[in-house]
N, CA, C and O atoms as a GROMACS GRO file, in nm:
protein
  392
    1UNK      N    1   0.047  -0.104   0.031
    1UNK     CA    2  -0.048   0.032  -0.017
    1UNK      C    3   0.130   0.124   0.023
    1UNK      O    4   0.092   0.206   0.108
    2UNK      N    5   0.211   0.137   0.014
    2UNK     CA    6   0.263   0.223   0.071
    2UNK      C    7   0.359   0.272  -0.098
    2UNK      O    8   0.443   0.362  -0.091
    3UNK      N    9   0.337   0.218  -0.203
    3UNK     CA   10   0.350   0.253  -0.336
    3UNK      C   11   0.247   0.346  -0.390
    3UNK      O   12   0.261   0.407  -0.496
    4UNK      N   13   0.139   0.353  -0.309
    4UNK     CA   14   0.057   0.419  -0.397
    4UNK      C   15   0.049   0.588  -0.355
    4UNK      O   16   0.031   0.679  -0.436
    5UNK      N   17   0.060   0.597  -0.260
    5UNK     CA   18   0.095   0.759  -0.173
    5UNK      C   19   0.199   0.806  -0.266
    5UNK      O   20   0.168   0.912  -0.322
    6UNK      N   21   0.338   0.747  -0.305
    6UNK     CA   22   0.427   0.777  -0.341
    6UNK      C   23   0.394   0.794  -0.481
    6UNK      O   24   0.382   0.911  -0.516
    7UNK      N   25   0.373   0.699  -0.576
    7UNK     CA   26   0.330   0.723  -0.723
    7UNK      C   27   0.253   0.841  -0.740
    7UNK      O   28   0.276   0.922  -0.830
    8UNK      N   29   0.113   0.858  -0.610
    8UNK     CA   30   0.049   0.991  -0.629
    8UNK      C   31   0.120   1.134  -0.620
    8UNK      O   32   0.109   1.238  -0.685
    9UNK      N   33   0.225   1.079  -0.476
    9UNK     CA   34   0.308   1.259  -0.461
    9UNK      C   35   0.390   1.276  -0.554
    9UNK      O   36   0.437   1.389  -0.561
   10UNK      N   37   0.442   1.157  -0.675
   10UNK     CA   38   0.521   1.173  -0.711
   10UNK      C   39   0.469   1.252  -0.838
   10UNK      O   40   0.538   1.330  -0.904
   11UNK      N   41   0.304   1.210  -0.867
   11UNK     CA   42   0.231   1.300  -0.985
   11UNK      C   43   0.222   1.422  -0.971
   11UNK      O   44   0.241   1.513  -1.051
   12UNK      N   45   0.174   1.423  -0.801
   12UNK     CA   46   0.157   1.574  -0.790
   12UNK      C   47   0.253   1.665  -0.833
   12UNK      O   48   0.245   1.758  -0.913
   13UNK      N   49   0.351   1.620  -0.763
   13UNK     CA   50   0.524   1.716  -0.757
   13UNK      C   51   0.516   1.747  -0.929
   13UNK      O   52   0.518   1.864  -0.968
   14UNK      N   53   0.509   1.651  -1.011
   14UNK     CA   54   0.566   1.662  -1.156
   14UNK      C   55   0.464   1.765  -1.209
   14UNK      O   56   0.495   1.852  -1.290
   15UNK      N   57   0.305   1.747  -1.142
   15UNK     CA   58   0.244   1.843  -1.196
   15UNK      C   59   0.275   1.954  -1.177
   15UNK      O   60   0.320   2.023  -1.269
   16UNK      N   61   0.262   1.998  -1.062
   16UNK     CA   62   0.343   2.148  -1.003
   16UNK      C   63   0.483   2.211  -1.076
   16UNK      O   64   0.508   2.312  -1.142
   17UNK      N   65   0.553   2.104  -1.030
   17UNK     CA   66   0.671   2.153  -1.158
   17UNK      C   67   0.691   2.195  -1.307
   17UNK      O   68   0.771   2.279  -1.346
   18UNK      N   69   0.601   2.120  -1.386
   18UNK     CA   70   0.526   2.157  -1.488
   18UNK      C   71   0.443   2.295  -1.522
   18UNK      O   72   0.424   2.348  -1.632
   19UNK      N   73   0.408   2.329  -1.416
   19UNK     CA   74   0.289   2.429  -1.391
   19UNK      C   75   0.156   2.380  -1.424
   19UNK      O   76   0.079   2.465  -1.471
   20UNK      N   77   0.123   2.291  -1.414
   20UNK     CA   78  -0.008   2.199  -1.394
   20UNK      C   79  -0.103   2.250  -1.313
   20UNK      O   80  -0.220   2.272  -1.345
   21UNK      N   81  -0.034   2.278  -1.170
   21UNK     CA   82  -0.092   2.331  -1.068
   21UNK      C   83  -0.038   2.442  -0.997
   21UNK      O   84   0.076   2.478  -1.023
   22UNK      N   85  -0.121   2.516  -0.890
   22UNK     CA   86  -0.060   2.614  -0.825
   22UNK      C   87   0.025   2.592  -0.742
   22UNK      O   88   0.057   2.473  -0.742
   23UNK      N   89   0.086   2.662  -0.659
   23UNK     CA   90   0.152   2.599  -0.534
   23UNK      C   91   0.058   2.540  -0.412
   23UNK      O   92   0.071   2.425  -0.371
   24UNK      N   93  -0.048   2.643  -0.354
   24UNK     CA   94  -0.163   2.628  -0.332
   24UNK      C   95  -0.251   2.525  -0.317
   24UNK      O   96  -0.318   2.485  -0.222
   25UNK      N   97  -0.231   2.472  -0.490
   25UNK     CA   98  -0.326   2.377  -0.485
   25UNK      C   99  -0.239   2.215  -0.504
   25UNK      O  100  -0.283   2.100  -0.517
   26UNK      N  101  -0.084   2.278  -0.496
   26UNK     CA  102  -0.016   2.124  -0.446
   26UNK      C  103   0.010   2.084  -0.340
   26UNK      O  104   0.049   1.972  -0.308
   27UNK      N  105  -0.019   2.210  -0.251
   27UNK     CA  106  -0.016   2.177  -0.078
   27UNK      C  107  -0.125   2.170  -0.084
   27UNK      O  108  -0.123   2.206   0.034
   28UNK      N  109  -0.212   2.160  -0.101
   28UNK     CA  110  -0.375   2.142  -0.023
   28UNK      C  111  -0.406   1.955  -0.102
   28UNK      O  112  -0.453   1.860  -0.039
   29UNK      N  113  -0.349   1.951  -0.296
   29UNK     CA  114  -0.342   1.795  -0.273
   29UNK      C  115  -0.253   1.700  -0.190
   29UNK      O  116  -0.282   1.586  -0.154
   30UNK      N  117  -0.145   1.764  -0.167
   30UNK     CA  118   0.006   1.675  -0.069
   30UNK      C  119  -0.112   1.696   0.119
   30UNK      O  120  -0.086   1.615   0.207
   31UNK      N  121  -0.154   1.737   0.130
   31UNK     CA  122  -0.245   1.747   0.241
   31UNK      C  123  -0.345   1.639   0.271
   31UNK      O  124  -0.356   1.567   0.371
   32UNK      N  125  -0.426   1.647   0.140
   32UNK     CA  126  -0.517   1.582   0.136
   32UNK      C  127  -0.453   1.409   0.112
   32UNK      O  128  -0.499   1.298   0.135
   33UNK      N  129  -0.352   1.449   0.066
   33UNK     CA  130  -0.286   1.289   0.055
   33UNK      C  131  -0.194   1.193   0.160
   33UNK      O  132  -0.175   1.071   0.162
   34UNK      N  133  -0.137   1.325   0.262
   34UNK     CA  134  -0.100   1.245   0.341
   34UNK      C  135  -0.215   1.242   0.456
   34UNK      O  136  -0.158   1.190   0.552
   35UNK      N  137  -0.325   1.266   0.487
   35UNK     CA  138  -0.432   1.213   0.581
   35UNK      C  139  -0.444   1.098   0.508
   35UNK      O  140  -0.540   1.040   0.558
   36UNK      N  141  -0.412   1.048   0.442
   36UNK     CA  142  -0.422   0.929   0.389
   36UNK      C  143  -0.330   0.817   0.414
   36UNK      O  144  -0.342   0.700   0.380
   37UNK      N  145  -0.241   0.871   0.478
   37UNK     CA  146  -0.171   0.750   0.531
   37UNK      C  147  -0.149   0.726   0.627
   37UNK      O  148  -0.117   0.820   0.698
   38UNK      N  149  -0.152   0.596   0.687
   38UNK     CA  150  -0.211   0.568   0.822
   38UNK      C  151  -0.094   0.568   0.878
   38UNK      O  152   0.007   0.543   0.812
   39UNK      N  153  -0.090   0.606   1.062
   39UNK     CA  154   0.016   0.596   1.106
   39UNK      C  155   0.084   0.697   1.130
   39UNK      O  156   0.162   0.700   1.226
   40UNK      N  157   0.064   0.822   1.026
   40UNK     CA  158   0.165   0.871   1.012
   40UNK      C  159   0.115   1.073   1.034
   40UNK      O  160   0.045   1.130   0.950
   41UNK      N  161   0.147   1.113   1.105
   41UNK     CA  162   0.110   1.264   1.142
   41UNK      C  163   0.123   1.378   1.007
   41UNK      O  164   0.221   1.420   0.946
   42UNK      N  165  -0.007   1.400   0.994
   42UNK     CA  166  -0.016   1.467   0.863
   42UNK      C  167   0.053   1.587   0.856
   42UNK      O  168   0.129   1.621   0.766
   43UNK      N  169   0.010   1.674   0.995
   43UNK     CA  170   0.111   1.799   0.967
   43UNK      C  171   0.280   1.793   0.941
   43UNK      O  172   0.344   1.851   0.854
   44UNK      N  173   0.338   1.689   1.062
   44UNK     CA  174   0.468   1.703   1.012
   44UNK      C  175   0.452   1.662   0.870
   44UNK      O  176   0.497   1.722   0.773
   45UNK      N  177   0.390   1.567   0.869
   45UNK     CA  178   0.456   1.480   0.656
   45UNK      C  179   0.416   1.656   0.605
   45UNK      O  180   0.498   1.711   0.532
   46UNK      N  181   0.344   1.702   0.630
   46UNK     CA  182   0.342   1.852   0.504
   46UNK      C  183   0.423   1.921   0.529
   46UNK      O  184   0.446   1.997   0.435
   47UNK      N  185   0.505   1.942   0.643
   47UNK     CA  186   0.620   2.050   0.646
   47UNK      C  187   0.726   1.993   0.607
   47UNK      O  188   0.802   2.061   0.538
   48UNK      N  189   0.763   1.856   0.638
   48UNK     CA  190   0.876   1.816   0.584
   48UNK      C  191   0.881   1.801   0.470
   48UNK      O  192   0.993   1.836   0.432
   49UNK      N  193   0.827   1.771   0.398
   49UNK     CA  194   0.806   1.732   0.303
   49UNK      C  195   0.847   1.835   0.176
   49UNK      O  196   0.945   1.825   0.103
   50UNK      N  197   0.716   1.962   0.170
   50UNK     CA  198   0.672   2.095   0.109
   50UNK      C  199   0.838   2.119   0.155
   50UNK      O  200   0.922   2.061   0.086
   51UNK      N  201   0.880   2.193   0.256
   51UNK     CA  202   1.006   2.232   0.255
   51UNK      C  203   1.109   2.136   0.235
   51UNK      O  204   1.186   2.142   0.331
   52UNK      N  205   1.147   2.047   0.150
   52UNK     CA  206   1.240   1.927   0.103
   52UNK      C  207   1.201   1.969  -0.029
   52UNK      O  208   1.296   1.991  -0.104
   53UNK      N  209   1.100   1.983  -0.070
   53UNK     CA  210   1.049   2.039  -0.235
   53UNK      C  211   1.082   2.147  -0.253
   53UNK      O  212   1.109   2.191  -0.364
   54UNK      N  213   1.088   2.201  -0.165
   54UNK     CA  214   1.112   2.382  -0.213
   54UNK      C  215   1.298   2.410  -0.239
   54UNK      O  216   1.361   2.461  -0.331
   55UNK      N  217   1.336   2.350  -0.114
   55UNK     CA  218   1.477   2.312  -0.131
   55UNK      C  219   1.549   2.258  -0.278
   55UNK      O  220   1.656   2.290  -0.328
   56UNK      N  221   1.459   2.176  -0.320
   56UNK     CA  222   1.505   2.152  -0.489
   56UNK      C  223   1.462   2.179  -0.558
   56UNK      O  224   1.439   2.087  -0.637
   57UNK      N  225   1.409   2.318  -0.599
   57UNK     CA  226   1.329   2.343  -0.684
   57UNK      C  227   1.462   2.494  -0.721
   57UNK      O  228   1.515   2.572  -0.641
   58UNK      N  229   1.474   2.484  -0.851
   58UNK     CA  230   1.588   2.549  -0.919
   58UNK      C  231   1.558   2.683  -0.936
   58UNK      O  232   1.647   2.768  -0.942
   59UNK      N  233   1.409   2.717  -0.946
   59UNK     CA  234   1.361   2.846  -0.959
   59UNK      C  235   1.332   2.932  -0.843
   59UNK      O  236   1.269   2.868  -0.758
   60UNK      N  237   1.357   3.064  -0.807
   60UNK     CA  238   1.370   3.098  -0.668
   60UNK      C  239   1.212   3.151  -0.684
   60UNK      O  240   1.177   3.194  -0.574
   61UNK      N  241   1.098   3.163  -0.788
   61UNK     CA  242   0.975   3.180  -0.763
   61UNK      C  243   0.934   3.107  -0.733
   61UNK      O  244   0.883   3.128  -0.623
   62UNK      N  245   0.910   2.944  -0.793
   62UNK     CA  246   0.850   2.802  -0.764
   62UNK      C  247   0.907   2.816  -0.616
   62UNK      O  248   0.800   2.809  -0.556
   63UNK      N  249   1.010   2.832  -0.510
   63UNK     CA  250   1.041   2.801  -0.438
   63UNK      C  251   1.003   2.890  -0.345
   63UNK      O  252   0.980   2.829  -0.241
   64UNK      N  253   0.984   3.020  -0.332
   64UNK     CA  254   0.897   3.119  -0.253
   64UNK      C  255   0.761   3.118  -0.274
   64UNK      O  256   0.692   3.168  -0.184
   65UNK      N  257   0.693   3.063  -0.390
   65UNK     CA  258   0.556   3.025  -0.378
   65UNK      C  259   0.505   2.878  -0.324
   65UNK      O  260   0.390   2.835  -0.332
   66UNK      N  261   0.614   2.813  -0.267
   66UNK     CA  262   0.547   2.694  -0.248
   66UNK      C  263   0.572   2.740  -0.097
   66UNK      O  264   0.484   2.705  -0.018
   67UNK      N  265   0.662   2.801  -0.052
   67UNK     CA  266   0.738   2.824   0.085
   67UNK      C  267   0.583   2.927   0.143
   67UNK      O  268   0.537   2.913   0.257
   68UNK      N  269   0.532   3.012   0.054
   68UNK     CA  270   0.456   3.088   0.113
   68UNK      C  271   0.284   3.025   0.060
   68UNK      O  272   0.186   3.092   0.094
   69UNK      N  273   0.268   2.919  -0.006
   69UNK     CA  274   0.176   2.863   0.046
   69UNK      C  275   0.174   2.754   0.144
   69UNK      O  276   0.070   2.719   0.201
   70UNK      N  277   0.302   2.697   0.166
   70UNK     CA  278   0.294   2.604   0.274
   70UNK      C  279   0.247   2.693   0.413
   70UNK      O  280   0.185   2.642   0.507
   71UNK      N  281   0.286   2.822   0.408
   71UNK     CA  282   0.254   2.909   0.542
   71UNK      C  283   0.090   2.920   0.590
   71UNK      O  284   0.037   2.908   0.701
   72UNK      N  285   0.034   2.949   0.448
   72UNK     CA  286  -0.079   3.007   0.457
   72UNK      C  287  -0.139   2.853   0.518
   72UNK      O  288  -0.219   2.851   0.612
   73UNK      N  289  -0.102   2.760   0.470
   73UNK     CA  290  -0.180   2.646   0.492
   73UNK      C  291  -0.151   2.614   0.608
   73UNK      O  292  -0.248   2.566   0.666
   74UNK      N  293  -0.034   2.620   0.686
   74UNK     CA  294  -0.027   2.599   0.805
   74UNK      C  295  -0.094   2.709   0.874
   74UNK      O  296  -0.100   2.676   0.992
   75UNK      N  297  -0.160   2.852   0.855
   75UNK     CA  298  -0.202   2.942   0.961
   75UNK      C  299  -0.359   2.895   0.950
   75UNK      O  300  -0.432   2.923   1.045
   76UNK      N  301  -0.420   2.816   0.822
   76UNK     CA  302  -0.539   2.810   0.794
   76UNK      C  303  -0.545   2.710   0.880
   76UNK      O  304  -0.643   2.725   0.953
   77UNK      N  305  -0.476   2.602   0.909
   77UNK     CA  306  -0.489   2.477   0.969
   77UNK      C  307  -0.454   2.552   1.158
   77UNK      O  308  -0.483   2.498   1.265
   78UNK      N  309  -0.423   2.614   1.147
   78UNK     CA  310  -0.433   2.622   1.317
   78UNK      C  311  -0.524   2.745   1.338
   78UNK      O  312  -0.498   2.801   1.445
   79UNK      N  313  -0.633   2.811   1.261
   79UNK     CA  314  -0.700   2.929   1.291
   79UNK      C  315  -0.815   2.836   1.295
   79UNK      O  316  -0.896   2.870   1.382
   80UNK      N  317  -0.856   2.707   1.213
   80UNK     CA  318  -0.922   2.611   1.171
   80UNK      C  319  -0.950   2.468   1.220
   80UNK      O  320  -1.044   2.408   1.168
   81UNK      N  321  -0.878   2.411   1.312
   81UNK     CA  322  -0.856   2.300   1.317
   81UNK      C  323  -0.928   2.224   1.319
   81UNK      O  324  -0.897   2.116   1.269
   82UNK      N  325  -1.092   2.244   1.391
   82UNK     CA  326  -1.194   2.152   1.336
   82UNK      C  327  -1.228   2.104   1.187
   82UNK      O  328  -1.270   2.008   1.123
   83UNK      N  329  -1.185   2.226   1.176
   83UNK     CA  330  -1.246   2.179   0.982
   83UNK      C  331  -1.156   2.093   0.910
   83UNK      O  332  -1.055   2.129   0.849
   84UNK      N  333  -1.203   1.967   0.923
   84UNK     CA  334  -1.160   1.880   0.829
   84UNK      C  335  -1.179   1.830   0.711
   84UNK      O  336  -1.296   1.838   0.673
   85UNK      N  337  -1.090   1.770   0.626
   85UNK     CA  338  -1.196   1.754   0.469
   85UNK      C  339  -1.276   1.650   0.493
   85UNK      O  340  -1.273   1.561   0.578
   86UNK      N  341  -1.375   1.682   0.370
   86UNK     CA  342  -1.478   1.508   0.395
   86UNK      C  343  -1.471   1.435   0.298
   86UNK      O  344  -1.470   1.441   0.176
   87UNK      N  345  -1.465   1.356   0.386
   87UNK     CA  346  -1.420   1.168   0.327
   87UNK      C  347  -1.404   1.174   0.184
   87UNK      O  348  -1.306   1.108   0.148
   88UNK      N  349  -1.479   1.240   0.073
   88UNK     CA  350  -1.495   1.238  -0.062
   88UNK      C  351  -1.361   1.352  -0.123
   88UNK      O  352  -1.315   1.370  -0.236
   89UNK      N  353  -1.340   1.396  -0.029
   89UNK     CA  354  -1.210   1.514  -0.030
   89UNK      C  355  -1.089   1.393  -0.038
   89UNK      O  356  -1.007   1.365  -0.125
   90UNK      N  357  -1.115   1.343   0.082
   90UNK     CA  358  -0.974   1.263   0.081
   90UNK      C  359  -0.951   1.098  -0.033
   90UNK      O  360  -0.844   1.036  -0.042
   91UNK      N  361  -1.064   1.066  -0.096
   91UNK     CA  362  -1.078   0.954  -0.157
   91UNK      C  363  -0.972   0.995  -0.282
   91UNK      O  364  -0.881   0.942  -0.344
   92UNK      N  365  -1.052   1.142  -0.278
   92UNK     CA  366  -0.999   1.164  -0.468
   92UNK      C  367  -0.842   1.243  -0.478
   92UNK      O  368  -0.772   1.263  -0.578
   93UNK      N  369  -0.820   1.276  -0.348
   93UNK     CA  370  -0.643   1.284  -0.327
   93UNK      C  371  -0.559   1.118  -0.361
   93UNK      O  372  -0.447   1.099  -0.409
   94UNK      N  373  -0.658   1.022  -0.317
   94UNK     CA  374  -0.576   0.930  -0.347
   94UNK      C  375  -0.601   0.848  -0.532
   94UNK      O  376  -0.528   0.758  -0.574
   95UNK      N  377  -0.698   0.898  -0.597
   95UNK     CA  378  -0.764   0.854  -0.705
   95UNK      C  379  -0.641   0.960  -0.851
   95UNK      O  380  -0.607   1.069  -0.897
   96UNK      N  381  -0.631   0.858  -0.853
   96UNK     CA  382  -0.490   0.924  -1.024
   96UNK      C  383  -0.563   1.050  -1.086
   96UNK      O  384  -0.681   1.086  -1.081
   97UNK      N  385  -0.432   1.116  -1.157
   97UNK     CA  386  -0.511   1.244  -1.178
   97UNK      C  387  -0.510   1.202  -1.362
   97UNK      O  388  -0.444   1.141  -1.446
   98UNK      N  389  -0.658   1.301  -1.344
   98UNK     CA  390  -0.702   1.254  -1.492
   98UNK      C  391  -0.683   1.369  -1.587
   98UNK      O  392  -0.710   1.356  -1.706
   0.00000   0.00000   0.00000
């Protein structure tokens, strides 16, 4: 079951790097994906993973946009922690890109 989230993460990352998704969409889709990984803390995963991806980006604009989107996501989570995604959103995050 570990291959599916990894493959989905790779799809999301490729889509973001190729301009097929905004930084905000990328962070949100990664968040929804990380919520589906059993036994893992999605908050820790999103922070560590997005920061690592940002470090690997050669373009300063993409890097700063991604870190800004991550910070905005973190703020939303702190302000509205009780709001969790609906199950269909979590399920759609695990489905392949169309």
